[in-house]
N, C-alpha and C positions, 0 to 999 in steps of 0.2 A: 163790568167784569167780562173778560173774554173767556170763551169756552174753548178748550183744547179739543180739536177734531182729530180723530185717528186717521191721519193722512200720511202715507209713506210716499216719498218722492223716489222714483226709479233712478237708480244710478246709471241706467242706460241713456237717460236724457242728457243732453249736453249742458246747456246753460238754462237757468230758470230765472224768472223775474223776481223782483222783491216781493211782489204780491203773493207769488207761489210760496216763497220762503216764509212770509208772514203767516199764511194760513197753515203751512206745515208745522211751524213751531208754536203757533198760537200766541204770537206777540204782535206788537204794532210795527209800523214801518221804521220808526226811529230806532227801535231795538235791533232790527235787522241791519240797518245801516251802521249802527254802533258795533255790531258783531263783525261787519265787513271792515270798518275803520280800525278796529283793534287787532284784526288778523284772526279772530276766532273762526271766521269763515274765510279761509286763506286765499282762495282763488276766485276773485270777483273782478269784473271788468266793466268799464263805462263805455257803452257802445253808442253814445249820443253822437249825432251829427254836429260837427263844428261849423258854424256859419260865421264868417269873418264879420266883426263889428257887432255881433249879437251875443248876448249872454246865453249860455247853454245850460239846460238842466241835465243833471246826470240821468242816464238810463242804465241802471246797474243790472248786470246779469251775474248770477252766481253759479259756479259749477255744481251741478246736482249731486255729484259724489261728495262734495264738501257738506252739503246740507244733510245728506243721508248719514254721513259719519257723525255729524253734530247731533242728529236725532238719536243715534245709538250710543252717544257718549264716547266715541272712538276718536283717535287722533286724525287730523286732517290728512287726506290723501295727497300724493304727489310730492316727491322729494325736491323737485325743482320746477321752475316755470316751464322749461322744455319738456319735462316728463308729464306735467299736467296738460300742456297743449297737445302732446302726442295722444292723450286720451280724449281730450275735448274735440279735436279735429281728426276724426277717424280716417279720413282720406288723405292724410299728410304725405303719403307715398306717391300720390298722384300730383300732376302739375296743375290741374284745374278742377274745380267743383262747380256743379250747377248752382245758380243763384238759389234755387229751392232748397238745396242741401245746406247752403250757408244760412239761409233763413231759418231752417230747423235748428242748426247749431246755435245761432245767436238768439233764437226765440224772438223773432221780430217779423215785421211785415215785408212784403216785396217792395213796397214804396220806400221803406227804410234802407233796404239794400241798394235801391236805385239812387237814393240821396247820398249814401256813402260812396258809391261809385262816381257820382257826379262831382263830389267834393274831393275826389282822388284819395279817399281813405282806403279804398279797395281798388285793385286793378281789375277791370272787367272788360270783356269782349262780348260782342253779340255775334252768334253764328247760328244760322237757320232758326231764327226767332228764339233762341235759347241764350240767356245771359250766363256767361262763364266767368268765374272769379278765380284768380290765381291763388293757389294755396299759400304761396310765399307771402302774398300781400295780406291774406287773412291772418297768418301767423304773426307778421309784423304788426298789424293792427291790434291784435290781442295783446302782444307784448307791450306796445306803447300804452295801451289802455288798462293794464293791470293795476288794480287799486290797492291791494294789501301789501 
């Protein structure tokens, strides 16, 4: 029997892992993935690195605002994918984001960002030892990887 923990996910967070959602809702991983697959958690994305010739496992990230709305029993936020992405990627008015900013948005490691850039999933440049990701490539990546 699982115990429900009183955890509230901040809507200021961008994307959260399935594990975070699992703990917040007090359910197992399959239940979270079921909520994603049915659209009950409307804005979810698969950020896995695609390697040619290799089967990839999904790396699902869920917009924290969706999880917070689900916890409160409210309708899912975001009228459209474009509106949701405008909230998820706060620097959308800029041309580039630091890799560290993208890492925080995607809730992943620096190595994951590097692998996405190496596989051309994200457009990245290196300037003065700082990895910069184009906002347009991040938005395109999330659009392609939307699950619901």
